[in-house]
C-alpha positions in Angstrom: -13.7 -6.9 63.6 -16.5 -9.3 63.6 -15.8 -12.5 61.6 -18.8 -11.9 59.4 -17.3 -8.8 57.9 -14.0 -10.4 56.8 -14.0 -10.6 53.1 -13.4 -14.1 51.7 -10.0 -15.0 50.4 -9.6 -14.4 46.6 -10.0 -17.4 44.2 -6.6 -18.4 42.9 -6.3 -17.8 39.1 -3.5 -19.3 36.9 -1.9 -16.6 34.9 0.6 -16.9 31.8 4.1 -16.0 32.4 4.2 -13.3 29.8 0.7 -11.8 29.3 2.0 -9.3 26.9 1.9 -12.0 24.0 -1.2 -14.0 22.9 1.2 -16.9 22.2 2.0 -17.1 26.0 -1.7 -17.2 27.1 -3.4 -20.6 27.8 -6.3 -21.8 25.7 -8.8 -20.9 28.2 -8.7 -19.2 31.7 -9.4 -21.9 34.5 -12.6 -21.3 36.6 -12.7 -22.5 40.2 -15.8 -24.3 41.4 -18.4 -22.0 42.5 -17.0 -19.1 40.4 -19.2 -17.8 37.7 -17.7 -17.9 34.3 -17.0 -14.6 32.6 -19.9 -13.2 30.3 -19.7 -14.6 26.7 -19.5 -11.1 25.3 -16.2 -10.3 26.9 -14.4 -13.3 25.2 -16.3 -13.4 22.0 -15.9 -9.8 21.0 -14.3 -8.7 17.8 -11.2 -7.7 19.2 -10.7 -10.9 21.0 -11.2 -12.7 17.7 -9.0 -10.5 15.6 -6.1 -9.9 18.0 -4.3 -13.2 17.6 -4.3 -13.0 13.8 -3.1 -9.4 14.1 -0.4 -10.4 16.5 0.7 -13.3 14.2 0.8 -10.8 11.2 2.8 -8.2 13.1 5.3 -11.0 14.3 5.8 -12.3 10.8 6.0 -8.9 9.1 8.5 -7.8 11.9 10.8 -10.8 11.5 10.9 -10.9 7.8 10.6 -7.2 6.8 12.7 -6.0 9.6 16.1 -6.3 7.8 14.7 -4.1 5.1 13.2 -1.7 7.6 16.6 -1.6 9.4 18.8 -0.9 6.2 16.3 1.9 5.2 16.6 3.4 8.6 20.3 3.3 8.7 20.6 4.7 5.3 18.1 7.2 5.8 19.8 8.3 9.0 23.0 9.0 7.0 21.1 10.9 4.4 19.7 13.4 7.0 23.3 14.9 7.4 23.7 15.7 3.6 23.3 19.4 3.7 26.1 19.7 6.3 28.2 17.2 4.4 27.7 19.2 1.2 28.6 22.5 2.9 31.9 20.9 4.0 33.0 19.0 1.0 32.0 21.6 -1.7 32.4 24.8 0.1 34.9 26.0 -2.7 32.4 25.4 -5.4 29.3 26.6 -3.6 30.4 29.8 -2.0 31.9 33.1 -3.1 33.0 36.3 -1.5 30.7 39.3 -2.7 32.6 42.1 -4.4 30.8 44.6 -6.6 28.4 43.9 -9.3 27.7 40.4 -10.6 28.5 39.7 -14.3 25.7 39.1 -16.7 24.4 35.4 -16.6 25.3 35.2 -20.4 28.9 35.8 -19.5 28.8 33.2 -16.7 27.4 30.7 -19.2 30.0 31.4 -21.7 32.8 30.6 -19.0 31.0 27.5 -18.1 30.8 26.4 -21.7 34.6 26.8 -22.0 34.9 24.5 -18.8 32.6 21.9 -20.4 33.2 22.3 -24.2 31.5 18.9 -25.1 28.3 19.6 -23.1 24.8 20.5 -24.2 23.4 23.3 -21.9 20.4 22.0 -19.7 19.8 24.7 -17.1 21.3 27.6 -15.2 20.7 28.1 -11.5 21.1 31.6 -10.1 21.7 31.4 -6.3 19.4 33.5 -4.0 22.2 35.2 -2.1 25.2 37.2 -2.8 27.5 34.5 -1.5 26.0 31.7 -3.9 27.8 30.6 -6.9 26.1 30.1 -10.2 25.4 26.5 -11.3 25.4 25.9 -15.0 24.4 22.3 -15.9 25.2 20.2 -19.2 24.4 17.0 -20.6 27.5 15.0 -21.7 27.9 11.7 -23.4 29.3 8.9 -21.2 27.6 9.9 -18.0 25.2 7.4 -16.1 21.6 7.8 -16.6 20.2 10.7 -14.8 23.6 12.5 -14.2 24.9 15.5 -15.7 28.0 17.8 -15.4 27.6 21.1 -13.6 30.1 24.0 -13.7 30.2 26.3 -10.7 31.0 29.9 -11.7 31.9 32.9 -9.5 29.2 35.5 -10.4 31.6 38.4 -9.7 34.5 37.5 -12.2 32.9 34.5 -14.1 35.7 32.3 -12.9 34.9 28.6 -12.9 35.4 27.3 -9.5 35.2 23.8 -10.5 33.0 21.0 -12.2 31.1 18.2 -10.5 29.0 15.3 -11.8 25.6 15.9 -10.4 22.3 13.9 -10.2 19.5 16.5 -10.7 20.3 19.2 -8.2 22.2 16.8 -5.9 26.0 17.1 -5.6 28.0 13.8 -5.6 27.9 13.1 -1.8 24.2 13.6 -1.6 23.6 11.8 -4.9 25.6 8.8 -3.5 23.7 8.7 -0.3 20.5 9.1 -2.1 21.3 6.2 -4.3 22.3 4.1 -1.3 19.0 4.8 0.5 17.0 4.2 -2.5 18.6 1.1 -4.2 21.7 0.1 -2.4 23.6 1.0 -5.6 22.0 -2.0 -7.2 20.1 -0.1 -9.9 16.4 -0.7 -10.6 16.5 -4.1 -8.9 17.8 -2.6 -5.6 14.8 -0.3 -5.7 12.6 -3.3 -4.6 14.3 -3.3 -1.0 13.3 0.2 -0.2 9.7 -0.3 -1.8 9.3 -3.4 0.4 10.2 -1.3 3.4 7.8 1.5 2.5 5.1 -1.0 1.6 5.1 -2.5 5.0 6.0 0.2 7.3 2.5 1.5 7.6 1.3 -2.0 8.2 3.6 -2.7 11.1 2.8 0.9 12.6 -0.9 0.4 12.3 -0.8 -3.0 13.7 1.3 -2.1 16.6 -1.0 0.8 17.4 -3.9 -1.5 17.5 -2.3 -4.0 19.6 -1.1 -1.2 22.0 -4.5 0.3 22.2 -6.3 -2.9 22.5 -4.5 -3.7 25.8 -6.5 -2.2 28.7 -3.3 -2.0 30.8 -1.8 0.4 28.4 -5.0 2.6 28.1 -5.1 2.8 31.9 -1.4 3.7 32.4 -0.7 6.4 29.9 2.4 7.6 32.0 4.3 4.7 30.6 4.4 6.7 27.2 6.8 8.9 28.8 8.7 6.5 31.2 8.1 2.8 30.2 8.2 0.4 33.0 11.5 0.0 34.7 12.8 -2.5 37.3 12.1 -5.6 35.4 14.0 -7.8 33.0 13.6 -9.6 29.7 10.6 -9.1 27.5 8.7 -7.2 30.2 11.2 -4.5 30.0 11.8 -4.6 26.3 8.0 -4.5 25.3 7.1 -1.2 26.9 10.0 0.6 25.2 9.0 -1.0 21.9 5.4 0.2 22.3 6.2 3.6 23.6 8.6 4.6 21.0 6.4 3.2 18.3 3.5 5.3 19.6 5.5 8.4 19.6 7.0 7.9 16.3 3.8 6.5 14.6 2.7 9.8 12.7 6.1 10.3 11.3 6.6 6.8 10.2 3.4 6.7 8.6 4.3 9.8 6.7 7.5 8.5 5.5 5.9 5.3 4.4 3.3 7.2 2.3 5.7 9.6 0.8 8.2 6.8 0.0 5.6 5.1 -1.9 4.7 8.0 -4.1 8.1 7.7 -6.1 8.5 3.9 -5.7 9.0 1.9 -8.8 5.7 -0.3 -8.7 3.3 1.3 -6.3 4.3 4.7 -7.4 2.8 4.1 -10.9 -0.5 3.0 -9.5 -0.5 6.0 -7.1 0.2 8.2 -9.9 -2.7 6.9 -11.9 -5.1 7.4 -8.9 -3.8 11.0 -8.4 -4.2 11.7 -12.0 -7.7 10.4 -11.9 -8.5 12.6 -9.0 -7.2 15.7 -10.8 -4.1 16.0 -8.5 -1.3 15.7 -10.9 1.5 18.2 -10.7 1.1 20.8 -13.5 3.9 22.5 -15.5 4.1 25.7 -17.4 3.6 25.2 -21.1 6.7 26.1 -23.3 4.7 26.2 -26.6 4.8 29.7 -28.1 1.7 31.2 -30.1 2.3 30.9 -33.9 2.0 34.7 -34.4 3.8 37.2 -36.6 7.0 38.8 -35.5 8.8 35.5 -35.0 7.2 34.7 -31.6 6.9 31.2 -32.6 10.7 30.8 -33.1 12.7 29.3 -35.8 15.8 29.6 -37.7 17.3 33.2 -37.3 14.8 34.2 -34.7 15.8 36.8 -32.3 16.8 35.7 -28.9 16.7 38.3 -26.1 19.0 36.2 -24.0 18.9 34.5 -20.5 19.4 37.9 -18.6 16.2 39.2 -20.3 14.4 36.0 -19.5 15.4 36.3 -15.7 14.5 39.9 -15.6 11.0 39.1 -17.0 10.6 36.5 -14.3 11.6 39.1 -11.7 8.9 41.5 -12.9 6.4 38.6 -12.7 7.1 38.2 -9.0 9.6 35.2 -9.0 12.5 35.5 -6.4 14.9 33.3 -4.6 16.7 30.5 -6.2 15.8 30.4 -9.9 16.3 27.6 -12.4 16.4 28.8 -16.1 15.9 26.2 -18.8 16.7 27.6 -22.2 14.5 26.8 -25.3 15.0 23.3 -26.4 13.8 23.6 -29.9 12.4 26.4 -32.3 9.0 27.6 -31.1 9.6 27.0 -27.3 10.2 29.3 -24.6 12.6 29.9 -21.8 11.2 28.4 -18.5 12.1 30.2 -15.3 11.2 28.4 -12.1 11.6 29.1 -8.4 13.3 26.3 -6.6 12.7 27.2 -2.8 11.6 24.0 -1.4 11.8 25.1 2.3 8.7 26.5 4.2 6.9 28.5 2.6 7.6 26.7 -0.6 8.2 29.0 -3.6 7.6 26.9 -6.8 6.2 29.5 -9.2 7.3 29.3 -12.8 6.9 31.3 -16.1 7.5 30.8 -19.7 9.3 33.7 -21.5 9.1 34.2 -25.3 12.9 34.3 -26.4 12.0 36.7 -29.2 10.3 39.4 -27.2 11.1 38.6 -23.6 7.5 38.7 -22.7 6.0 36.3 -20.2 3.6 33.9 -22.3 2.4 31.8 -19.3 2.6 31.9 -15.5 2.0 29.1 -13.2 1.6 29.9 -9.4 2.2 27.3 -6.7 -1.0 28.5 -5.0 -2.9 27.3 -8.1 -1.6 23.7 -7.8 -4.3 21.0 -6.9 -4.3 20.2 -3.3 -3.0 16.6 -4.0 -0.1 18.0 -5.9 0.8 20.4 -3.1 0.5 17.6 -0.4 2.8 15.4 -2.7 5.4 18.2 -3.1 5.5 19.1 0.8 5.5 15.3 1.6 8.4 14.6 -0.6 10.4 17.6 0.5 9.6 16.8 4.3 10.8 13.2 3.6 14.0 14.5 2.2 14.7 17.0 5.0 14.2 20.1 3.0 10.8 21.5 4.1 11.7 22.9 7.6 15.4 22.9 7.4 17.4 21.7 10.4 14.3 20.9 12.4 13.2 18.7 9.5 16.6 17.0 9.6 16.6 16.4 13.3 13.0 15.0 13.2 14.0 12.5 10.4 17.1 11.4 12.4 15.0 10.9 15.6 12.5 8.8 13.5 15.4 6.7 12.0 16.9 6.1 15.3 13.5 5.1 16.8 12.9 2.7 13.9 16.3 1.1 14.4 15.7 0.7 18.0 12.2 -0.8 17.5 13.4 -3.3 14.9 16.2 -4.3 17.3 14.0 -4.6 20.3 11.6 -6.8 18.2 14.3 -9.1 17.4 15.5 -9.1 21.1 11.8 -10.0 22.2 11.7 -12.9 19.7 15.2 -14.1 21.0 13.9 -14.0 24.6 11.0 -16.3 23.6 13.2 -19.2 22.6 13.0 -22.3 24.7 16.0 -22.1 27.3 16.3 -25.9 28.3 16.7 -27.3 24.8 19.9 -28.3 23.3 21.3 -26.6 20.3 20.5 -23.4 18.6 16.7 -22.6 18.7 15.0 -19.5 17.8 12.1 -18.0 19.6 8.4 -19.2 19.2 5.9 -17.4 17.1 2.5 -16.4 18.3 0.0 -19.4 18.4 -1.0 -20.8 15.1 -4.6 -21.1 13.7 -5.6 -17.5 14.6 -7.2 -16.8 11.2 -9.6 -19.6 11.8 -11.1 -17.8 14.8 -12.1 -14.8 12.6 -15.8 -14.8 11.7 -16.8 -14.7 8.2 -18.4 -11.2 8.5 -14.9 -10.0 9.2 -13.0 -12.0 6.6 -15.5 -11.1 3.9 -14.5 -7.5 3.7 -10.8 -7.9 4.7 -9.9 -10.3 2.1 -10.9 -8.3 -0.9 -9.4 -5.1 0.6 -6.1 -6.8 1.0 -6.3 -7.9 -2.6 -7.0 -4.3 -3.7 -4.0 -3.0 -1.7 -1.8 -5.8 -2.8 -2.7 -4.9 -6.5 -1.8 -1.3 -6.1 1.0 -2.0 -3.8 2.5 -5.3 -5.1 5.5 -5.3 -2.7 2.9 -5.5 0.1 0.8 -8.1 -1.6 3.7 -10.6 -2.7 5.2 -10.7 0.7 1.8 -11.3 2.2 1.3 -14.2 0.2 4.9 -15.4 1.2 3.8 -15.1 4.9 0.8 -17.2 4.2 2.8 -20.0 2.5 5.3 -19.9 5.3 2.5 -20.1 7.9 0.9 -23.0 6.0 4.2 -24.7 5.5 5.0 -24.5 9.4 1.6 -26.0 10.1 2.2 -29.1 7.7 5.7 -29.6 9.2 4.4 -29.4 12.8 1.5 -31.9 12.0 4.1 -34.3 10.6 6.1 -34.1 13.8 9.0 -31.9 12.3 10.9 -29.2 14.2 9.6 -25.6 13.6 11.5 -22.7 14.7 8.8 -20.1 14.2 
């Protein structure tokens, strides 16, 4: 080949040891004499300005919020198995052998009253199938807040199969695991842990997605989503797995974060106000009766057609499946019969029944719920593994395992960033400081008030964010004074 056609040797360029992290990158890329500098637009773009700050926030949130996410994921993983646990532990109370015609509900309730003589009747749950027992729930003095006593009755001979302390519709095992996941059995104070996890999970997910999408290498090599890079060691091997699993799990994790916040102690209140303002609150059937003649308004000595007639009226109104019957709580109020099928398709219709006449006075169809109320119902049921049955449980278990793995991978990457030639115990380095000073004012101007608004409505996002800023400032002060900084 003629010498004139031989291409010149490439100009050597110094590269960082770990290009995955902004902290490992040098302040500027060296340019050899005779080489044209890169265009200004390529280094002064919005992403190049915002990425270092996003990376530092993602790091701090991962290190400090990681324990909360890890506990939430582990307890959530245990919770996904509760239907199977209940079916084994409480098979005697839950299942019966069909034989002939079932006794009237009133007879079953009378047997349950004998088993819980000091209780006040709250509700009766009629099973959907012939092998389901009937649940009769009572309030009773001395029980913890939110708990009740439930008697399980064989509908074919009204034998009481047993009594259990229940939390709403949850049996003891599920109630215990639910309490563990929600507040670590620490009461209202413990709820802060799960709310912190839900308040920051979406931040970590969106930040991770932005960091992944902003790396040209990842956009060009989508196959690594299925099989992350192998054959390497250390951070270069851990980071692709951290990113790939995070990308696959992102939609589910965002859903868990959003639904978890809807019934949280602090953010849930604000979200509820917003939902009410948008007309998306969950409606309920009215139990008030018309003050008309014939005793339909209730009162002392008013005729009561009984629970069996109320259920029969509900059936004629189209209700089916699992039915929860709430008796009148005071004179002038109605029976409420509500469907409680929370799998897909959901059946949540309810009716009010006049105890004097047995007529339906009001009907509320789930199809008529506001869209936001439906989305809230479906979201919560999916979060609890109820909406799609076993498939829902498996999906939640995979999300929990994925989150556990990502948290552990994150800590491993931090550990691998530690200096290896120093004496004593040293933690990994944080991404480079001073990133926020590189953000132009036109970007900070909308971001700061937006973060303040989100922090107001989601306080356990706002308060930790302030804590991160204080840690960052303190670390900077210590470093300038020559102290030792571990992050």
